[in-house]
C-alpha positions in Angstrom: 25.6 8.9 8.5 24.2 10.5 11.5 20.5 10.6 11.6 20.4 6.8 9.2 18.9 3.6 10.6 19.6 0.7 8.0 18.0 -2.4 9.0 20.0 -5.5 5.8 18.7 -8.4 5.8 16.7 -11.0 3.9 14.5 -12.3 7.0 13.2 -11.3 9.9 11.6 -13.3 11.4 10.8 -11.3 15.0 8.4 -7.6 14.4 9.5 -4.3 13.5 8.0 -1.2 15.1 9.5 2.7 14.1 7.4 5.1 15.4 8.3 9.0 15.8 10.7 9.5 13.1 11.3 13.3 12.7 13.6 14.9 10.2 14.1 15.7 6.7 15.2 12.1 5.5 13.0 9.6 4.2 12.7 5.9 5.5 13.1 2.8 3.3 12.5 -0.8 4.5 12.6 -2.8 1.2 13.4 -6.7 0.6 12.3 -7.7 3.9 9.4 -10.5 5.5 8.3 -11.6 8.6 7.3 -15.0 9.3 5.3 -16.6 11.4 2.7 -14.6 13.8 5.3 -12.1 13.9 4.4 -8.4 12.6 5.4 -5.0 11.3 4.2 -2.1 12.2 5.2 1.3 11.0 3.7 4.3 12.3 4.6 7.6 10.6 3.5 10.5 13.1 3.6 13.6 11.0 5.7 12.3 8.3 5.0 10.5 5.6 5.6 6.7 4.2 6.1 5.9 0.6 5.7 2.7 -0.6 5.7 2.0 -4.7 4.3 -0.5 -5.9 0.9 -1.7 -3.7 -0.3 -3.1 -0.5 -1.0 -6.4 -0.1 -3.4 -7.3 2.9 -3.2 -10.3 5.0 -1.4 -12.6 2.1 0.2 -11.9 -1.5 -3.2 -12.9 -2.4 -5.4 -11.1 -0.9 -6.9 -7.6 -2.0 -4.4 -4.9 -2.4 -4.9 -1.0 -2.4 -3.3 0.3 -5.7 -3.5 4.7 -7.1 -2.7 5.3 -10.6 -4.7 7.7 -12.9 -7.2 6.4 -15.0 -10.2 3.8 -15.4 -8.5 0.9 -14.0 -11.3 -1.2 -15.6 -9.7 -3.9 -18.1 -6.2 -2.7 -17.7 -5.3 -3.8 -14.0 -5.6 -7.2 -13.2 -6.4 -7.4 -8.8 -7.5 -9.7 -6.5 -11.1 -9.4 -5.9 -11.8 -6.7 -3.3 -9.2 -4.6 -4.4 -9.7 -1.3 -3.9 -8.1 1.5 -6.8 -7.6 4.7 -6.0 -7.6 7.5 -9.3 -5.2 10.1 -8.7 -7.1 11.9 -11.7 -10.4 11.4 -10.7 -13.0 15.1 -10.4 -16.5 13.0 -9.4 -18.2 10.8 -6.9 -17.6 8.3 -9.0 -14.2 8.7 -10.7 -12.3 8.8 -7.1 -12.3 5.2 -6.1 -13.1 1.4 -7.4 -13.6 -2.3 -6.4 -11.8 -5.4 -7.8 -15.1 -7.9 -8.8 -13.8 -10.4 -10.6 -10.3 -11.2 -9.5 -9.4 -9.3 -12.6 -9.9 -6.8 -14.7 -12.9 -6.6 -13.4 -13.8 -2.6 -11.1 -17.1 -1.0 -10.2 -17.0 2.3 -9.2 -17.3 3.4 -6.2 -19.6 6.9 -5.5 -18.3 9.1 -2.9 -20.1 11.5 -0.8 -19.1 15.2 -2.7 
């Protein structure tokens, strides 16, 4: 397949760097992990990186960046410090939320205009 990059492995012990992609195709990285002090860097340039699910920071138990419609309070469970970006937020207090209790407790973050 011209212009395609495929990496097949259940575990990668080194680092992966993807930079400067262009063209009409997509980039998919699924089912891999890094171990030790390895780093994975993806630089989108002027493109778009789409990731399904959530982005975990530091470890799988660390804060996450999530997005979706509606107020996450009482509905979405996430580690303390996680960030919810509301796709249907329309005011300065309904655009983003921070998890305050490592459960379903979320506090709105007031943004500027």
